[in-house]
C-alpha positions as CSV (number, residue, x, y, z in Angstrom):
1,M,-70.7,149.1,24.2
2,D,-67.9,147.4,26.1
3,D,-68.0,143.8,24.8
4,A,-67.2,144.3,21.1
5,A,-64.4,142.0,19.9
6,W,-62.9,140.5,16.7
7,L,-63.7,136.7,16.6
8,P,-62.8,134.0,14.1
9,L,-65.8,133.3,11.9
10,A,-65.8,129.6,12.9
11,T,-66.7,130.6,16.5
12,L,-69.6,132.9,15.7
13,R,-72.2,130.2,15.8
14,T,-71.3,129.5,19.5
15,Q,-71.6,133.2,20.5
16,P,-74.7,135.0,21.5
17,L,-75.3,137.7,18.9
18,A,-78.0,140.4,19.0
19,F,-80.9,140.6,16.7
20,D,-80.3,139.2,13.2
21,H,-76.5,139.8,13.2
22,L,-75.7,136.2,12.4
23,T,-77.9,136.4,9.3
24,I,-76.1,139.6,8.3
25,I,-72.7,138.0,8.8
26,D,-73.7,134.9,6.8
27,A,-74.9,137.1,3.9
28,A,-71.7,139.2,4.0
29,L,-69.5,136.0,4.1
30,Q,-71.4,134.5,1.2
31,R,-71.0,137.6,-0.9
32,L,-67.3,137.9,0.0
33,R,-66.8,134.2,-1.1
34,Q,-68.7,134.9,-4.4
35,K,-66.6,138.0,-5.2
36,T,-63.3,136.2,-4.2
37,A,-64.1,133.5,-6.8
38,Y,-64.1,136.0,-9.7
39,S,-62.0,139.0,-8.5
40,M,-58.9,140.0,-6.7
41,L,-60.9,141.5,-3.8
42,P,-58.9,139.6,-1.1
43,V,-56.0,141.9,-1.7
44,Y,-57.9,144.5,0.3
45,C,-57.7,142.1,3.3
46,L,-53.9,142.3,3.2
47,P,-51.3,144.8,4.3
48,T,-50.1,147.3,1.7
49,E,-47.1,145.1,0.9
50,F,-47.7,141.4,0.7
51,T,-46.4,138.1,-0.6
52,L,-48.1,135.7,-3.0
53,S,-48.3,133.2,-0.2
54,Q,-50.2,135.7,1.9
55,L,-52.6,136.4,-0.9
56,Q,-53.1,132.6,-1.4
57,E,-53.7,132.2,2.4
58,V,-56.3,134.9,2.6
59,M,-58.1,133.5,-0.5
60,E,-58.2,130.1,1.0
61,I,-59.5,131.4,4.3
62,I,-62.3,133.2,2.6
63,L,-63.2,130.4,0.3
64,D,-62.7,127.7,3.0
65,R,-60.8,125.5,0.5
66,S,-57.4,125.2,-1.1
67,V,-56.6,127.3,-4.2
68,Q,-54.2,126.0,-6.8
69,R,-51.1,128.1,-6.8
70,K,-50.9,127.9,-10.7
71,S,-54.5,129.3,-11.0
72,L,-53.7,132.1,-8.5
73,M,-50.5,133.0,-10.4
74,R,-52.4,133.2,-13.7
75,R,-55.0,135.5,-12.1
76,F,-52.3,137.6,-10.3
77,E,-50.5,138.2,-13.6
78,A,-53.7,138.7,-15.7
79,A,-55.0,141.3,-13.2
80,E,-52.2,143.7,-14.1
81,M,-53.0,145.5,-10.8
82,F,-49.9,144.7,-8.8
83,E,-46.3,145.7,-8.9
84,D,-43.1,144.3,-7.4
85,T,-41.8,146.5,-4.6
86,G,-38.2,145.3,-5.0
87,K,-38.3,144.1,-1.4
88,M,-38.0,140.6,0.0
89,M,-39.6,139.2,3.2
90,A,-38.1,136.3,5.2
91,T,-40.6,133.4,5.1
92,G,-38.9,130.4,6.7
93,A,-36.0,129.0,4.7
94,R,-36.6,131.3,1.7
95,K,-37.3,134.9,1.0
96,A,-40.5,135.9,-0.7
97,R,-41.0,138.8,-3.1
98,L,-43.2,141.6,-1.8
99,Y,-45.9,143.1,-4.0
100,R,-48.4,146.0,-3.7
101,K,-51.4,147.3,-5.6
102,K,-50.5,149.7,-8.4
103,A,-51.6,153.3,-7.7
104,G,-54.8,154.3,-9.5
105,V,-55.6,150.7,-10.5
106,D,-59.1,149.5,-9.6
107,M,-60.6,146.1,-9.0
108,R,-60.2,143.5,-11.7
109,N,-63.0,140.9,-12.4
110,F,-62.4,137.7,-14.3
111,S,-64.8,136.0,-16.7
112,R,-64.1,132.6,-15.2
113,N,-64.8,131.6,-11.6
114,L,-61.6,130.5,-9.7
115,M,-63.6,127.6,-8.3
116,V,-63.9,125.9,-11.7
117,E,-60.3,126.4,-12.9
């Protein structure tokens, strides 16, 4: 296979895909969106060390809508699955704190859907 490539999801509908691959991609994206609404799953789409802005961005990309920073912060703190690395990352005019997933901590699900907060 010589023509495999990573593509933005938005462009997939214009690409020729084999068999029922578009149906499979649609189902996977729908499930990812559902899990993102009630869990911290998107952290696994980030580098080992990440900023809160990066987490917010990946959640917004997956959900295809904006996420209130306040709601995200409540979830981030309630998850108790992250730790401050003590490092900072330059992000424009300000530096942002870097976080990572705590060792041995598994996924945290929430009782409320992020989309209704």
